[in-house]
C-alpha positions as CSV (number, residue, x, y, z in Angstrom):
1,X,150.3,98.7,57.9
2,X,150.5,94.9,57.7
3,X,153.2,93.2,55.8
4,X,150.3,91.5,53.8
5,X,148.9,94.9,52.6
6,X,152.4,96.3,52.0
7,X,153.0,93.5,49.0
8,X,149.7,93.8,47.8
9,X,150.3,97.9,47.2
10,X,153.2,96.9,45.5
11,X,152.5,93.7,43.3
12,X,153.2,95.5,40.4
13,X,156.6,96.7,41.4
14,X,157.4,92.8,42.3
15,X,156.4,92.1,38.7
16,X,158.7,94.5,37.3
17,X,161.5,93.2,39.8
18,X,164.0,91.8,37.4
19,X,163.9,94.8,35.0
20,X,164.3,97.1,38.2
21,X,167.3,95.0,39.1
22,X,169.2,95.8,36.2
23,X,169.3,99.4,37.4
24,X,171.3,100.8,40.2
25,X,170.2,99.3,44.0
26,X,169.1,102.9,44.9
27,X,166.1,102.7,42.9
28,X,165.2,99.5,44.8
29,X,165.6,101.7,47.6
30,X,163.7,104.5,46.5
31,X,160.6,102.2,45.6
32,X,160.2,100.6,48.8
33,X,160.9,103.6,50.7
34,X,157.7,105.0,50.4
35,X,155.3,104.5,53.4
36,X,157.1,102.2,55.0
37,X,161.0,103.6,56.3
38,X,163.6,106.2,54.8
39,X,166.0,104.6,51.9
40,X,169.2,105.0,54.2
41,X,167.8,101.8,56.2
42,X,167.0,100.0,53.1
43,X,170.6,100.7,51.4
44,X,172.1,99.5,54.9
45,X,170.0,96.4,53.7
46,X,171.3,96.0,50.4
47,X,175.0,96.5,51.9
48,X,174.2,93.7,54.2
49,X,173.1,91.8,50.9
50,X,176.4,92.4,49.1
51,X,178.6,91.5,52.2
52,X,177.0,88.1,52.5
53,X,175.8,87.2,49.1
54,X,179.6,86.5,47.3
55,X,180.7,83.9,49.9
56,X,180.2,80.5,48.5
57,X,178.2,78.5,51.2
58,X,176.7,81.1,53.0
59,X,173.5,80.7,54.2
60,X,169.9,82.9,54.3
61,X,169.5,85.2,57.3
62,X,166.5,84.8,59.4
63,X,164.9,88.0,60.9
64,X,165.1,88.1,64.8
65,X,163.5,91.7,65.4
66,X,160.5,92.4,67.4
67,X,158.5,94.0,64.5
68,X,156.5,90.8,63.8
69,X,158.5,89.7,60.4
70,X,157.9,86.1,61.0
71,X,154.0,86.5,60.6
72,X,154.5,87.2,57.0
73,X,151.9,85.5,54.8
74,X,152.5,83.0,51.9
75,X,151.9,86.0,49.2
76,X,154.7,87.6,51.2
77,X,157.0,84.7,51.1
78,X,156.5,84.0,47.0
79,X,157.6,88.0,46.4
80,X,160.5,87.4,48.3
81,X,161.6,84.5,46.6
82,X,160.9,86.2,43.1
83,X,162.9,89.4,44.1
84,X,165.7,87.3,46.0
85,X,166.0,85.0,42.5
86,X,165.9,88.3,40.0
87,X,168.4,90.2,42.2
88,X,170.9,87.1,42.2
89,X,170.4,87.0,38.1
90,X,170.9,90.9,37.8
91,X,174.1,90.8,40.4
92,X,175.7,88.0,38.4
93,X,175.0,89.9,35.1
94,X,176.7,93.2,36.4
95,X,179.4,91.0,37.9
96,X,180.1,89.7,34.7
97,X,178.4,86.4,35.6
98,X,180.5,86.0,38.9
99,X,179.7,82.6,40.3
100,X,177.5,83.1,43.4
101,X,177.0,80.5,45.9
102,X,173.8,82.5,47.5
103,X,172.3,86.0,48.5
104,X,170.8,86.9,51.4
105,X,167.3,89.1,51.3
106,X,166.0,90.6,54.3
107,X,162.6,89.2,54.4
108,X,160.8,92.1,56.3
109,X,162.7,95.1,55.3
110,X,163.4,96.2,58.8
111,X,165.6,93.5,60.3
112,X,168.9,94.8,61.2
113,X,170.3,91.7,62.1
114,X,171.2,88.8,59.8
115,X,172.1,85.2,61.3
116,X,173.2,83.0,58.7
117,X,170.8,79.7,58.6
118,X,170.1,78.2,55.1
119,X,171.9,77.7,52.0
120,X,170.4,79.3,48.8
121,X,171.9,76.9,45.7
122,X,172.0,79.4,42.7
123,X,173.6,77.3,40.1
124,X,171.5,74.0,40.6
125,X,168.1,76.1,41.0
126,X,167.2,74.7,44.4
127,X,165.3,76.2,46.7
128,X,166.6,77.3,50.1
129,X,167.5,74.7,52.2
130,X,169.4,74.0,55.4
131,X,172.7,71.7,55.6
132,X,172.9,69.9,58.6
133,X,176.5,68.9,59.3
134,X,178.2,66.2,61.5
135,X,177.9,67.6,65.0
136,X,180.9,67.8,68.0
137,X,179.1,65.7,70.5
138,X,182.5,65.2,72.9
139,X,185.5,67.5,73.6
140,X,187.7,64.9,71.7
141,X,185.4,64.3,68.6
142,X,186.7,65.0,65.5
143,X,185.1,62.3,63.5
144,X,181.8,60.2,63.8
145,X,180.0,57.3,62.5
146,X,175.9,57.2,61.8
147,X,174.6,54.3,63.5
148,X,171.0,54.8,62.3
149,X,168.6,57.3,61.1
150,X,165.3,57.5,63.3
151,X,163.6,60.0,60.6
152,X,163.5,59.1,56.8
153,X,163.3,61.3,53.8
154,X,160.4,63.1,53.0
155,X,159.3,63.1,56.9
156,X,158.4,66.6,58.8
157,X,160.7,67.2,61.7
158,X,160.1,69.5,64.6
159,X,162.6,70.7,67.3
160,X,163.5,68.7,69.4
161,X,163.0,65.5,67.7
162,X,165.6,62.8,67.3
163,X,166.9,62.9,63.7
164,X,169.5,60.0,64.2
165,X,172.3,58.0,66.5
166,X,175.6,59.0,66.1
167,X,178.7,57.3,67.6
168,X,181.0,59.4,68.9
169,X,184.7,58.6,70.0
170,X,182.7,57.7,73.6
171,X,179.3,56.5,73.0
172,X,176.2,56.4,70.8
173,X,174.6,59.6,71.1
174,X,171.3,61.2,69.9
175,X,171.3,63.7,67.4
176,X,168.1,66.4,67.8
177,X,166.8,68.7,65.2
178,X,166.9,72.2,65.6
179,X,164.4,73.9,63.4
180,X,161.2,72.6,61.8
181,X,161.2,71.7,58.2
182,X,161.1,68.3,56.2
183,X,164.0,66.0,55.8
184,X,164.8,66.5,52.2
185,X,168.1,64.5,51.8
186,X,170.1,62.1,53.8
187,X,173.5,62.3,52.6
188,X,175.3,59.6,54.9
189,X,172.7,56.6,55.7
190,X,172.8,53.9,58.4
191,X,176.2,52.7,59.3
192,X,178.3,55.6,57.4
193,X,181.8,55.9,58.9
194,X,184.5,58.1,59.8
195,X,182.2,61.3,58.8
196,X,184.5,64.3,59.5
197,X,182.9,66.9,62.3
198,X,181.3,69.5,60.4
199,X,180.4,67.4,57.2
200,X,177.2,67.6,55.6
201,X,175.1,64.7,56.4
202,X,171.4,65.8,55.7
203,X,169.4,68.1,54.1
204,X,166.1,69.9,55.6
205,X,163.9,72.4,53.7
206,X,161.0,74.1,54.6
207,X,158.3,73.3,52.4
208,X,157.2,69.5,51.4
209,X,156.9,70.1,47.6
210,X,160.6,70.9,47.9
211,X,161.6,67.3,49.2
212,X,161.8,65.9,45.3
213,X,164.1,68.7,44.1
214,X,166.7,67.2,46.2
215,X,166.3,63.8,45.5
216,X,169.7,63.6,43.4
217,X,171.3,66.3,45.4
218,X,175.2,65.8,46.6
219,X,177.1,68.3,48.4
220,X,178.6,70.9,47.0
221,X,182.2,69.9,45.5
222,X,182.7,72.4,42.9
223,X,185.6,74.2,44.8
224,X,187.4,70.8,45.1
225,X,186.6,69.8,41.6
226,X,188.1,73.2,40.0
227,X,190.9,72.9,41.5
228,X,192.8,69.7,39.5
229,X,191.4,71.4,36.5
230,X,193.9,74.2,36.7
231,X,197.2,71.7,37.1
232,X,196.4,70.3,33.4
233,X,195.9,73.5,31.8
234,X,199.7,74.7,32.9
235,X,201.7,71.7,31.4
236,X,205.0,73.2,31.8
237,X,205.0,72.9,35.5
238,X,205.2,69.2,34.8
239,X,208.6,69.4,33.0
240,X,210.1,71.8,35.3
241,X,209.1,69.0,38.1
242,X,210.9,66.1,36.2
243,X,214.2,68.3,35.5
244,X,215.1,68.4,39.2
245,X,214.3,64.6,39.7
246,X,217.3,63.7,36.9
247,X,219.5,66.4,39.1
248,X,219.2,65.6,43.0
249,X,221.8,68.1,44.1
250,X,220.0,71.2,43.3
251,X,216.8,69.9,45.4
252,X,218.4,70.0,49.0
253,X,219.2,73.6,48.2
254,X,217.5,76.3,49.8
255,X,215.7,77.6,46.7
256,X,213.2,75.4,47.0
257,X,212.2,76.7,50.5
258,X,211.3,80.3,48.7
259,X,208.4,79.3,47.2
260,X,206.8,78.2,50.8
261,X,206.7,81.5,51.5
262,X,203.2,81.8,50.0
263,X,202.3,78.8,52.2
264,X,204.5,78.5,54.9
265,X,205.9,75.2,56.3
266,X,205.6,74.1,59.8
267,X,208.1,71.6,61.1
268,X,210.0,70.7,64.3
269,X,213.9,72.0,64.1
270,X,214.9,68.4,64.5
271,X,213.0,67.5,61.5
272,X,214.4,70.3,59.7
273,X,217.8,69.2,60.4
274,X,216.9,65.8,59.3
275,X,215.8,67.1,56.0
276,X,218.7,68.6,55.3
277,X,221.2,66.1,56.2
278,X,219.4,63.6,53.9
279,X,218.6,66.4,51.1
280,X,215.0,65.9,51.5
281,X,212.3,69.0,50.7
282,X,209.9,69.9,53.3
283,X,207.4,70.8,50.6
284,X,207.1,67.3,49.4
285,X,206.3,65.9,52.9
286,X,203.0,65.9,54.6
287,X,202.8,66.5,58.3
288,X,201.0,64.4,60.8
289,X,201.8,66.6,63.9
290,X,199.6,69.1,65.6
291,X,197.8,71.2,62.8
292,X,199.7,69.8,60.0
293,X,203.2,70.5,61.8
294,X,205.9,68.3,59.9
295,X,207.7,66.0,62.6
296,X,211.0,63.8,63.0
297,X,208.7,60.6,62.3
298,X,207.4,62.0,58.8
299,X,211.2,62.7,57.4
300,X,211.7,59.1,58.8
301,X,208.9,57.6,57.2
302,X,209.5,59.6,53.6
303,X,213.0,58.2,53.9
304,X,211.9,54.6,54.4
305,X,209.5,55.2,51.5
306,X,212.1,56.2,49.3
307,X,214.3,53.5,50.1
308,X,211.7,51.0,49.3
309,X,211.2,52.9,45.9
310,X,214.8,52.3,45.1
311,X,214.8,48.7,46.1
312,X,211.5,48.5,44.0
313,X,213.5,47.3,40.8
314,X,215.0,44.2,42.7
315,X,213.5,41.0,42.1
316,X,210.5,40.2,44.2
317,X,210.4,37.1,46.8
318,X,207.6,34.9,46.4
319,X,206.3,34.9,50.2
320,X,203.8,32.0,49.5
321,X,206.7,29.8,49.4
322,X,207.3,30.8,52.7
323,X,203.8,30.1,53.9
324,X,200.9,32.8,53.8
325,X,199.3,33.9,57.2
326,X,195.6,33.6,57.8
327,X,194.4,36.9,59.5
328,X,191.4,38.8,59.5
329,X,191.2,42.9,59.5
330,X,189.1,44.1,62.4
331,X,188.4,48.2,62.0
332,X,189.1,50.5,64.2
333,X,186.3,51.7,66.4
334,X,185.9,55.5,67.5
335,X,186.5,54.5,71.2
336,X,189.6,52.3,70.3
337,X,191.0,55.2,68.2
338,X,190.7,57.8,71.1
339,X,191.9,55.8,73.8
340,X,194.9,54.7,71.4
341,X,195.8,58.1,71.0
342,X,195.1,59.2,74.5
343,X,197.5,56.4,75.9
344,X,200.1,57.0,73.7
345,X,200.1,60.6,74.6
346,X,200.1,60.0,78.2
347,X,203.0,57.5,77.9
348,X,205.0,60.1,75.7
349,X,204.1,63.1,77.8
350,X,203.7,62.1,81.3
351,X,206.8,60.7,83.6
352,X,205.1,58.1,85.3
353,X,206.2,56.0,88.3
354,X,204.7,53.6,90.2
355,X,204.3,52.7,93.9
356,X,203.1,49.1,95.1
357,X,201.6,48.3,98.4
358,X,200.0,45.0,99.9
359,X,196.7,45.6,102.0
360,X,195.4,43.0,104.2
361,X,191.6,42.6,103.3
362,X,190.1,40.2,105.9
363,X,188.5,43.0,107.8
364,X,187.4,44.1,104.6
365,X,185.6,41.2,103.4
366,X,184.0,40.4,106.8
367,X,182.5,44.1,106.7
368,X,181.6,43.3,103.4
369,X,179.3,40.1,104.5
370,X,177.7,42.3,106.9
371,X,176.7,44.9,104.8
372,X,175.3,42.3,102.1
373,X,173.4,40.6,104.9
374,X,171.7,43.8,105.6
375,X,171.3,44.6,102.1
376,X,169.8,41.4,101.0
377,X,167.5,41.8,104.0
378,X,165.9,45.4,102.9
379,X,165.8,44.3,99.6
380,X,169.2,46.3,98.3
381,X,171.8,45.3,95.7
382,X,174.9,43.6,96.7
383,X,178.0,45.4,97.8
384,X,181.3,44.5,95.9
385,X,185.0,44.6,96.5
386,X,185.2,47.3,93.9
387,X,182.8,49.6,95.6
388,X,184.4,49.4,98.9
389,X,188.1,50.3,96.9
390,X,186.1,53.4,95.1
391,X,185.2,54.4,98.6
392,X,188.4,54.0,100.1
393,X,190.6,55.8,97.1
394,X,187.9,58.6,97.3
395,X,188.6,59.0,101.1
396,X,192.3,59.2,100.6
397,X,191.9,61.7,97.9
398,X,190.1,63.9,100.4
399,X,192.8,63.5,103.0
400,X,196.0,63.8,100.8
401,X,194.1,66.4,98.2
402,X,197.7,67.0,96.3
403,X,196.8,64.0,94.5
404,X,193.4,65.0,93.3
405,X,195.1,67.4,90.9
406,X,196.3,68.0,87.2
407,X,199.2,69.5,85.5
408,X,198.6,72.4,83.2
409,X,201.5,75.0,81.6
410,X,200.6,77.4,84.3
411,X,200.1,75.8,87.3
412,X,198.9,72.9,89.3
413,X,195.0,72.9,89.6
414,X,193.8,71.3,92.6
415,X,190.3,69.8,92.4
416,X,187.6,70.5,95.5
417,X,185.3,67.5,93.8
418,X,186.1,64.0,93.9
419,X,184.9,62.1,91.1
420,X,186.4,58.8,90.6
421,X,186.4,57.2,87.1
422,X,186.0,53.2,86.9
423,X,187.5,51.7,83.9
424,X,184.9,49.3,82.4
425,X,185.9,46.8,79.6
426,X,183.4,46.3,77.1
427,X,183.2,44.6,73.2
428,X,183.5,48.2,71.8
429,X,186.7,49.4,74.0
430,X,187.3,50.5,77.2
431,X,185.2,53.0,79.0
432,X,185.8,55.3,82.1
433,X,182.6,56.4,83.2
434,X,182.6,58.4,86.3
435,X,181.2,58.2,89.9
436,X,180.8,62.1,91.2
437,X,181.3,62.9,94.7
438,X,182.3,59.6,95.5
439,X,183.8,60.6,99.0
440,X,180.5,61.9,99.8
441,X,177.9,58.8,99.1
442,X,177.4,56.0,100.6
443,X,178.3,52.2,99.5
444,X,174.7,51.1,98.4
445,X,174.7,54.3,96.2
446,X,178.3,53.6,94.9
447,X,177.6,50.1,93.9
448,X,174.1,51.1,92.3
449,X,175.9,53.8,90.2
450,X,178.7,51.4,89.1
451,X,176.2,48.8,87.9
452,X,174.0,51.2,86.1
453,X,177.1,52.9,84.2
454,X,178.7,49.8,83.7
455,X,175.5,48.4,81.8
456,X,175.3,51.9,79.7
457,X,178.9,51.1,78.5
458,X,178.2,47.7,77.6
459,X,175.4,49.0,75.6
460,X,177.0,51.7,74.2
461,X,174.7,54.3,75.4
462,X,176.9,56.5,77.3
463,X,176.5,60.7,77.3
464,X,179.4,63.1,78.0
465,X,178.1,63.7,81.4
466,X,178.5,59.8,82.2
467,X,182.3,60.2,81.7
468,X,183.8,63.5,81.6
469,X,185.0,65.6,84.7
470,X,187.0,62.7,86.5
471,X,189.5,63.7,88.6
472,X,191.0,60.1,89.6
473,X,190.7,56.3,88.0
474,X,190.4,52.9,89.5
475,X,191.1,50.3,87.3
476,X,190.1,46.5,88.9
477,X,191.8,43.6,86.9
478,X,191.8,41.5,90.1
479,X,188.2,40.1,90.9
480,X,187.0,39.7,87.5
481,X,190.4,38.4,86.0
482,X,192.5,37.2,89.0
483,X,195.5,39.6,87.9
484,X,197.9,39.9,90.9
485,X,199.6,43.2,90.1
486,X,199.6,45.5,87.2
487,X,200.5,49.0,86.2
488,X,198.0,51.5,84.7
489,X,198.5,54.1,82.4
490,X,197.3,57.2,83.7
491,X,194.3,59.0,82.3
492,X,195.1,62.4,81.1
493,X,194.7,65.2,82.4
494,X,194.6,63.0,85.8
495,X,197.8,62.8,87.7
496,X,197.1,59.4,89.1
497,X,195.5,55.9,88.5
498,X,195.2,52.9,90.9
499,X,195.7,49.6,89.5
500,X,194.0,47.0,91.7
501,X,195.0,43.3,91.8
502,X,193.5,40.1,93.1
503,X,193.4,39.1,96.8
504,X,195.4,36.0,97.5
505,X,195.7,34.0,100.9
506,X,199.3,33.9,102.5
507,X,201.4,32.5,105.2
508,X,201.9,35.2,107.9
509,X,203.4,34.9,111.5
510,X,201.1,34.2,114.3
511,X,201.1,35.8,117.7
512,X,203.5,33.5,119.5
513,X,206.9,31.6,118.3
514,X,206.6,29.0,115.8
515,X,202.7,29.7,115.4
516,X,201.7,30.8,111.6
517,X,198.4,32.1,110.6
518,X,196.7,32.7,107.2
519,X,195.9,36.2,105.9
520,X,194.3,37.5,102.6
521,X,196.3,40.3,100.8
522,X,195.5,42.6,97.7
523,X,198.0,44.8,95.8
524,X,197.3,47.7,94.6
525,X,199.5,49.9,92.3
526,X,199.4,53.6,92.2
527,X,200.6,55.4,89.0
528,X,201.7,58.8,89.4
529,X,202.6,61.9,87.4
530,X,205.8,63.2,88.7
531,X,205.1,66.5,87.8
532,X,202.3,66.7,89.9
533,X,202.4,63.9,92.8
534,X,205.9,63.7,94.6
535,X,207.2,60.3,95.7
536,X,206.5,61.1,99.1
537,X,203.0,62.4,98.5
538,X,201.9,59.4,96.3
539,X,203.7,57.1,99.5
540,X,201.2,59.4,101.8
541,X,198.3,58.8,99.8
542,X,198.8,54.7,99.8
543,X,199.1,55.0,103.6
544,X,195.8,56.5,103.5
545,X,194.1,54.2,101.4
546,X,195.6,51.2,103.0
547,X,194.5,52.6,106.4
548,X,190.9,52.7,105.1
549,X,191.0,49.0,103.5
550,X,192.6,47.3,106.6
551,X,190.4,49.4,109.2
552,X,187.3,49.5,107.0
553,X,185.2,50.9,109.7
554,X,186.7,54.2,109.5
555,X,185.2,54.8,106.2
556,X,181.7,54.7,107.7
557,X,182.9,57.5,110.2
């Protein structure tokens, strides 16, 4: 028997659903048990309703059984909604008008698996809808920006269609739609900045006529709005807070730590000792460490701010008399935020040391000229010195695999693939696209990939697969900028990065006495993680790299 005929047979029962639901749920079970299934199975569904229905923000279940639940007719859908809203109002009355964000109702009466998909707002009387949150599009992404929306409100969306372009901490990535429906509301429009991962950015609905109902929709903030209302009701605590301010001695005592039993305060041992020495309560400090942990810097900032408050009563100095500075604040881009945090982490946690070697590049330049002549004759692209450096670094990593490793808490992870990240400077910040298996590729292939990825980086269109998975990094400031020599910061979790300087001509001794000749030398500096690469291993790698640069024919073997 089809679901549509089943609905027609029980149409009278649907009209009486509100009266039915005021009574025990077992009645509903017995009503729908005839000709379909046992009351035990339906009772299980009712238990699922109660389990999913009392959690704010829960979503409507989507049946995925193989019994054909998705083929129900429009009559069935309307009846389902009527029963769903009737059940909500009935249970709210029975529960003493307890607030309920949504209630899940099994659409087919025979599905045993519920997957949270859509929200049903009972307070605002809104139809079923889906909240689309800011996705995490890279491993290090915590927030993102909306570059632009490709779909407008009211337009139909299908699975696989691009909804919008999201600017992550690495690049601008297209966000695709996962389900069919209509875009009812755009919460964050074009150019929206610093949207946390998981924060609602749009609403979709199943029916086009439901789009207009979300014109003034705003994400649910009732929980956050209800919280501030509770403190004003209990005015006595404000007086209690003011009394300890007049007597600073009881403040550092241990009793303030007792209320923290309800909400445990995490702080480093050094921060706790510093707080005790300066009579500071940890409950009044917001931690900036991992997972909100209070660190030493938080205590120092608090002490500095308290010192400013004390000196606030002092007469202010008119800085305009000394001459005001003219400046402009440039907002941080996502890539700059992540680059800053990762480089700071690198310098704080990785024990760097540096090895520098001068390499003669006369033969390298001669081989490059010959290869470019062949490339021009065949219509290929020219090979740069940086392409040869990448190839030499990759072959040196294959020869000294200890440098193609990274540090973990349990072991030193040595990689079998040689993937070279290449530093590319753009207007948005520093990008490091990756050349995979660089030791196995030819020079022309490496050159093509570097140029292609560099252009994508400048266009801010890199995808995660374009920059993830590198095992070593090459940074070249010599050719483009003429920097003679520099020391680069390791890109974690890698253990090495090569800084390439410019080539310069030098006078060196000739073959005979009182004879001299000119030669071009290039300074290269290897930054090493001493936890992974010992000094002798780093020197061995530089020796292998120098051998490939000064005898470039060996790279072709």
